[in-house]
N, C-alpha and C positions, 0 to 999 in steps of 0.2 A: 523416557525421551520425549514423547509427544506432549505430556502435560507440562514439561518445562519450557517448551518453545511457544506454546499457544498464547498464553495471557499477554505477552508483550506485543504480539502482532496487531491485534485490534486497537490497542492503545497507540501504537506507532502510526497506524493508518489514520486514526482520529486526529492526532497531532499534525500529521503531514498534510491532511486533506480538508479538515473541517473544524479546526480548533477555535476559530474566531468567526464572528458574524459582521459583515459590512454594515455599518450603521444606515438605517433607513431602507435597506434592500432585502434583508433576510437571507442574502447569499452567504453561504458558509465558505470560508477559505482557511487554509492551513499554512504551515511553514513552507510547504512546497511552493505555493503561490507567492508568498511574501519574500522568501529568500531568493526565489527566481527572478525578482525584480533587479537584483544586482547582476550586471552584465558578466557573462562568462563564469565567474567564480560562483555565483548563485546557482547556475545551472549544473555545474560540476558537484556542488555540495548536495543539491537535491537528488542528483543521479546516485551519489554515494549512499544517501539515505534510502533510496529505493532499492539499491543493491543489497542493503542489509536485510530487507524482507526476503529477497531471493536467497540469500545465504541461510536464513532461518528455514525457508522452504526446503532447501537442500538438506539441512540437518534433519528434517522430518522424513527424508527418504523419498521425496517426490521425484517423478521421472524426469529425464532430460528434456522430454517434449514439453512438460509443464514449465520447467525452469526456462526453456527457450522462449516460450510464450510470454512469461513474466519479464524476461530480459528484453524482449521486443517491445513490450509496453513501456518499460522505463527508457529504452533507447529512443523510441518514437517521441515520447514526452520530452526527453532531453533535446533531441534534434530540433523539433518544432518550437520548443520553449526557448531555444537560443535566438530566435528571430525577435528583434526588439519590438516591443509593444504588442504585436500580433501574437507572439509566442506567449506573452503574459496573459492575454485574453484566452488563448487556447488552453492554458493551464487551469483555468476556471472550469472548463467543460470536460477536458480529458483528464480524468483522475487515475493515473496509472497505479497508484498504491491501492486505491479502492478496488480497481479491477483485479489486481494481484491478490488482494485479500480474499476476494470472491473465488478466485481460482483455488486458493488454499482451502477455503471452507468446503467447496465442492469436492475436492480431492479427499479431505478428511471424512466427509459424509459417505463417500464411496468406499474408501479403504479402511476406515475406522468407525463403522456405524455405531459402535458401542459407546462412543463419546459424543458429547454435545457441548457446544460453546455457549455459555450464558454469561454475558457481561464480563468477558475476559477470563472466566474461570472454566476449566474443563471439568465436566461432571460425567460420571458414568450414567448411562440411561437408566440404570436401576435406582439411582439416587433421586431421579426426577419423580 
């Protein structure tokens, strides 16, 4: 169950938060920031993409507390991101999917220390 869910999460976070570089700035943006530029619909789409990471965390067996924290990150990002222009700038700084992936990794380190995530693959610590 754990090995099946892990590889897609870092990839999803990378696509949502840092897939592209803004020319001349070195600032990394992802689909979350780009799709979020579309009023209302973009914010709902990015919230749905963030909800998918929460669903995957639920499938891992994470606690309701952790799931609530993750939902709070996505909800806050969606709420503030809905403000025209200011919300789009906020999306560059507050990366809810990156925060949520960090919550997942910390939970895995604590509850499944025998596994390690290496570039999207789950390896047993014995394989390292």
